N, C-alpha and C positions, 0 to 999 in steps of 0.2 A: 664459652657461658661461666665457667668459672670461677673467671678473672671479676667479670659485670656480678657475679652476685657475691665476690666478697668487698665490692666497693659499695653494694646498695645497702638499704636500713634491710635489717634483719627482718622484718615482714613483706618485702618485694621482693620478689624473684623473677627470672631471665630464664628465658623458656626458647630456644631454636626450635620453629615449632608452623607449621599451617592452621587456620582456624576459617572452616567452610562459609562462616557469613562474612569475614573480612575479603573473601573471593568475591563473595556477592556484593559490595559494599564499591571495590574494588580490581576491578575486573586487568589492569595492569599487574596486582601483584599475585595474581594465581600462578598456579605451576610452580613459585619461587616461594624459597622459605622466608623467614622473618624473624624477629627479635621479639617476643611478645612478654611486657615487663605488666604482672600480675601480684594478689594478695600470695603469698607466703603461707601453706599452712601448718600451723605449728605440732610439733608432733610426730610429723611424718614424712619423711624423706620423699620424693615426688613419683620415685618411681615404683615406688609400695604401693602410695595412693593412686596410680594409675589402674594397676593391677590388680587391688583388693576391686575400685570400686567397679572396674570391667566385669571381672567374677561375678559380683553382685547384681547388675544389672543383668549380664547373661543369663543367671540367674533365676532372677525375676520374669523377664520376660516367659523363660519357658518354661514358669508353674505360675504364672497369672490366672486367677480365679474371680477376676472383680467381676462386677454384675450381679443381678439377680437372676435365679433359675427360667429357664421356659417350661410356662405352662402350656398345657393343651390339653382338649378335651374332642371328644365325637360331637360332640352339639355344639363347640366355642372355640376359635384360635385365637388364643391372645397373645402378646410380648407385653412383658415391664419393660420400663426405661433402665438400659444398662449402658454403663460407665465404659467407657469409649477412649482408650487411651488416644490423644493427641499425632497426628504423624510432625514428626519433626522436620525441621531443617539443619539438624546439628549434629554432630557423629558424639555420641556417651559420652568419650573421653573428654569433650570438648566442657562437660560441663564443673568440673571440676578447676577451672584455671576462671576462680574468684577477682571481679574487680578491684580497682584502685577508688577511693575518692579524684577528686580531680587537679588538686594541691600536689598531690603525693607523685600523681600518674605525671603531672608537668615536670617536676622535680626530677624526678626519678630519669624521664626520657634527656632532661636537659645533663642528670653526671654522668650519662650513657658518654653522648655527644664530646664531653669534654674528656673522656679515656679512652674513645677509640681513632683511628683511623680517619679517613676517606676512604670514601666507595667501599665502605661496609654494608652489610645489610640491611634492612632498611628497620626502624625500630617502632614498636606498637605497644600503647598501653593502655588497657580496658579499663575503664572510666566506670563507678557505680551508677549515673546520671542524675546523681541527682544534687545537682549545681544547679545556677538559675536557667543554665544553657541545655540541660537534660544530657550532656554528652555520654559518648559512650565507648569512644574510641577517639584517638587522638596520637602523634606521632611525625616522625619526618624521614625522610631519605635522601643521604647523602652522595650524589652524583657526582662526578669529574665534575661540569661546572656548573649545576644546578642545585639550590635548595629546596627541595620540598617541603610543604607541612600537607597531614592529612589530619581532619575531623570529620567524625558522624555524630550529628546528632536527632535526639529522637523528636519526631513531628506528631508522637503519642497517636493513639488508637484515633480514625475515623467510620465514623457508619456509614455506609454507603446503598446505595437504592434506585430505582427505577426513574426516571425522569424523563415526562413527558414535552417534546418539543414546542415550546409555545410560539406558534408560525406566526403569528401576527407583532412579536419579539425579534425575533429571530431569520434573517436571508435565507430562503431553503436552499440558493444555490450553495451556500455554507455547509449542509447535512452528507459529509461523505457515502453516510450509510450506515447499517450495523450488521453485526453476526453473533446469532448466535448458536450456540452448540445445546443440546438438552439430552442426558443419557438418564434412559430407563431400562432400571436392572434389580432383579431380584438372586439370593441364594437359594430362593424356595423353589425356582423356576427353570427346569432346566432349558427353556430356550434361551441364546445370547443375549446379551443385553442389545437394548434397540436406542441406537446414535442416530439424531435428526441434527441436521444442518437450516437453520432459518436467517436466510438472507434480506435485507431490508435495500432496493438497490434505485438510487435517486441519479437518472440519467441528467439530473439539468447542475450533478455537482461544479462545483468553479473551477477544480482542478484537474477536471477525469483528462483521460489521456486520448478519449474520443473526442474530447469538445472541436475539435474540428470541424470531423463525420456530420459530429450532430448540429451544428452551426449549417451546412452546407443540407443536410434533409429540409431544415427548415427555409431554407434561402428555397428550393426547391417547391415546397410546397405555399413559398407568397407568390412564386412566379405561376405558378398552376391558377393558385386567384385570380390575377391579373389578367391572364389571357379569358379566364372565365369571364371577368366584368368585363373587355373589350369585347367580348363577342355581344354583348348587352351593347355597349356602346359605343361604336367604332373611335367617335371624338375623340375619348380618352386617351390613344394610343401616344399621341402628343405632348400630351401634358404629366406625362409618367414619369414620377423621380423615385429611385431605389434608394427605401431608407434601412440601409444596412451598413453593416459596419464592415462592410470589405470596402466601400464606395473610397476612390481614391478622386486626385485632380488628373481631369484631363492629359497635359501634358506627360505624367508621370506614365497613366495607362498605354500611353501613347508610343512613348518611348520602351517600351516592357513589350509592345504590341512589335514592334520596328526589331527588335533583340529577337522576338522568335521567327519571322519573318525572314533573317540573316540567319535562322539554323544554329541561336545561341538561348539557353536556356536559363543566363546565368541570374536572371530575373527572380527567379525561384529562391534563393541562397537566401537572401532578406528578406521574402516571406515566409523563410522557416528558418527562421535563427537559433530554435529551439532544439533544433533537428539535430541530433548529433552526427559529425564524419563516420564513417566507418570503412573508409581506404583500405584498414589493414585488417578487417574481418574473414574468419575463413569461414566462407561460405557453406564446405559442406556440413563445418562446426556448427555455424551458425542456423542452419536447418532443423539440426536438432536436438541441440541444447541449450537453445535461446530460449529465457524467458516470455510469455503471451506480453508484456508490455513494452519487448526491445522487438518482438515485431512488429507492435503500433505503430512503436516509435520510430521504425526505417522503412516506416510505408510509403515515404517519400521518394525513398530508395529502389523503388518496386522496381524488375525489370524490363515490365510491359506498357510503360509510359508513353504513349505518343502525343501525336498533333490536338487530338481535340481535347488530350487530359489538359495540353498547356494551353491550348487557345480558352478553354472552362476558365481554369484560373483570372486569365486574364479579361474575359469577360461582367465576370460575374463583380469587377471591381469599376464598370460605366455608374454612372452619376444620375443617368437616364437613361430611358427607352432612344430617346435617338441618338444617343452616344451611343450606345451599345450595338443602334443600325449600323454606326458610321464605322465601326470599329470591323463587322464584318463584311460589309462594303469594299473594306481597304485587300482584307484577305484574298475574298472571292478575285479581286483585279488582280491582286498579284499573281492569282493562281491562271486567272485566264489571258491577260497581257503581258507577264512577265515570264509567264511558263513555270511557277514557280512550284516542286512536286514538294507538298506534307509527307514527311514519314508517320506510314497509316500503319498498324496493324493486320495483317490478314483476316483476324477475327473482330476485328469493327465495323459493324453494323451499323451505326449510325444513320440516320437525314444527313444529317450532314455531308458525310462520306459517300453518301449517295448521289448527295446534290452535284460537289464536286466530281466525282467520277464524270458527269454527262457533260460539265461544262464546256467543255473545247466542240460541243456538238450543236452551244446552242449562241445564239447574237448576244442576246441580253441576259442582265442578270436581277434585271427589275424584280421579279417576280418571286426571288429569294428576298427581297428588303421591301416587302410592304405588309400590312396590319398582323397579323399575330405569328407570321412564320419565321421570322427573325427568332423570336423568343422560345418558338416551338423547337427550332433546330436547338438554342442554350440547354434548354429541359432535356431534349434525349440526350446529348452527349454530358451534360452534369448525368444524367440515370448512370447510362456507360461509364462513368468513372467513378463515381462511387460504388458499384456493382463490383471491380475490380479492386479496390482497394478492398473490399467489404471479403472478397476470395482469398487474397492474398492476406489477410490474417487468419483467415481460418486454414488456408491450404499450409501457411508456414507451421499453425499450433496442430494442425492433424488433428482437426478438431470433428471432422465431419467428412460423408461423402459427397464431394461437388456436385457430382452428377443430381440429385437430389435435391439441392439448392438451385444450380443452372436453369432445371425443369421447371420448379416454382417462380422462378424470373424470366420464362421465355421471352424471344422479344418480341415487343411492340413498335420495334422502329418501322413499319411499314403502313400501307395506306393511310387511312385519314387520324387524324391528330387528333387522341381521344384523351382527356384530361380524367375524367375517370379511371380507364387500364394505369394512367399514369399515380394515379396517387393509390391505387392499389398495390401498384409492383412499391411505391412510400413504404404505406403501413407494412410490409412486407422487411421491406431494410431495417425499420425503424427495432420490428420483432428481434431483428437479427443484433440491433446494435441494444437494447436491452441484455439480452443473451453475453454478450462481450462484456458491459460491463459490470455485468455478475462476476466472471469468471476473474476478472481484475481486481473488482474488489477481495475475492478468496485468497487470489495468488496475491496476493499484496500484505492480507493480512494472516494468513493461517500460512506461508512460506512455504509452501506444496509446491512441488517443482510439474512442468505441463501437464506430464503423464499423467498424473491425478486429477488433473481438469478435466481431460476428452472423456472420461464418465460423468461428470458432474455437467459438464457442457451438452450429450446426450441428453437429460433431464430438462436442463433447462430450452434444448431445443422442441425439443417433444411438445412444456406446456406452454411456450410463449412464441413460437412459430405454428400456428395451428388454427382452426377454426372457432376450437373454443377458449382461445388465447386472450388473459386478461387486457391486454393491448391491442384494441378493433380500430383505434381509431387514431393516428400518427401526431396530434396534438397531445394524445394522454403521456406519450413519452416523457414530457417534462415537467407535466400538471398533475404525476402521481405519483409516490414510491410505491415501487412495487417487492410482493414478498415471495421472495424463492426458496420453497423447504423441499426437501429433499435428503433421502435416506444417507447417509453419509459412509462412503464404502472403505472396506478395510485399509486401502492401504492409505488414504487420508487418516484415517482413525489411529493408524499405524502412531503415521508420522506424527501427529497430536499427543501420541503416549508421549514424546519424546521432548516435549513444552512441557513447562510450568505455566499452568494459562491462569494461574492463581498469581500472580505476579506483574508488577509494572514496574518500567525503568524508565528515567531518562533522563537526558544528560547533556547539557550545553557548554559548552568550551570557549574560550576565546585564547589567540597565541598573538605573542607581536616577540619583536628580538630578546625581549629583556626577561620577559614573564609570560607564564600558561597559568589559567585557571580552569577547572572543571568542577561543576557541579550539579551532584545527579540525586535528583529525587525517588525516592524507592517505597513500593509498597507492595504489601504481599497481605493475604488472608489468614496467613499462619504465622506464627510468631517467630521475630528475624534471630533473636538473641537467648540462648537456654533462660527456659520458665525458672528453672530452679535457683536462676542467681535473679534474674530480674520477672519479678511477679506482674501476674493478669490479671489476679483477683478479683479485680474491682473493675473486670470488664464484664458486660451484662452479654452473657454466652444466647441469650434470645435474640440479640442483632446481630448483623452479616457485619462484620466492620474489617477495617483493613488494618495495618501495624505500617506506619511510616516512619523513614530516615531518610536524612538530608547528608550525603558528604560532601564533602566538600576537599580537593587537591588543589594547592595553589604552591605555583615552583615560583624561583626568582634566578637570576642569573648571576654569578658572582666569580669575582677572580681574588686568585690565591694572595696571601700578600708574601 
């Protein structure tokens, strides 16, 4: 530092230090020292200045008497406005590093670069923000093959307020949901603070991890409506066209069916291209350490997938009802004529499994291919498949005793097919679905471990999977925004205390072989820089505001001459 201070102008000083606001804006510099160029305080050596300011600040904080006295009487309890010291994002000693104007800062950085070797410490210069760009910080990093420039400019303060979504102008599927944390506390009340979590859940969100299960729930609903219509008008059956997103060309579906009948389930890979392969997962570790989102993403790989699950995935791709009947006929003939034996789990009690178990004792299969029977078989196996999917997620997350759910989802795969019985089951699956959507929203945005979600799920399950549930009709799953209000568990509150909920940071990066660029937009409800240096007197304290900074890191590859 002595060498730099000798070559710099007398009013500029170089210090090897770390500043908290630099760490916030440029996380890559965190925990590493760097050179800071700032204004030299005349008449006092740096060590004496820091010592004196620290001593004064410690004294003033211990003996602060700002604010008016507390007024109290037996008839009236009243508090006058009191001056409250604003919480700081910086250390006290950082207030002594005074900024330069942009021109002096740029010249000082260039002088340092001329007199220092490559691979030196990063060089940063503090700016007073009085230039047109409102620069607060500039700097450079010279490494082995890269030359990086740093710049942080103020985006000024912004008022923030709640906004109501105009659904007429905004697609509802774009709304992920929202989470609010409300805390009510009083130093005059001996009772602990009341912290409440309020989540708004939109099951129709277009990027939901549960989108596939949601779509299949609504597909089952459509099939049940078709069965009801066909009972009223038998002549409709041959003209039914399935207008779903699953429909595929006949040749493609037929090829997948042939693969299945030959014991090959590779057709699922193309249908689940967004699912990550997990060949190297430690199963024991995964069961206990995985996040809820990982259990959802790996549902495609659950261990109890059997023939009816795979057949369901193929049959829903039929474009018309006659095509669906044709595919079922192919399977039945393969079983009865070519002695094909499907792989079926012992717990599979679907109507289809019961039918094929008796095929060898029958001379005809025509009774399984007429009227609503084929679609009833498909609906029944679809329910079985979805129940297994939801149980897989709940079991993996250890959310609830599965015995309770199995009792509520009692088997209805025997006797006369009753669409109302299946609709009741559909409602319960939709209720479980909204519980899981809520947990995914909380997990994603509060970054809480799955152990903390377990107690929250118990509340959600009690609220949504009950006779008093706000979700009483399965169409409501995607036609309403559901609100979930729950006392925040202490464990999750402790996790939130480690976070600063008043800070937002968004970074966008681009990389190529010869250049890298990262732009970070940073907002904080508290001042980002020391207020004794950068005044905030013009801010209206009656409004809720945020302070904004745009930080840019630009790197270019270079060759040494």
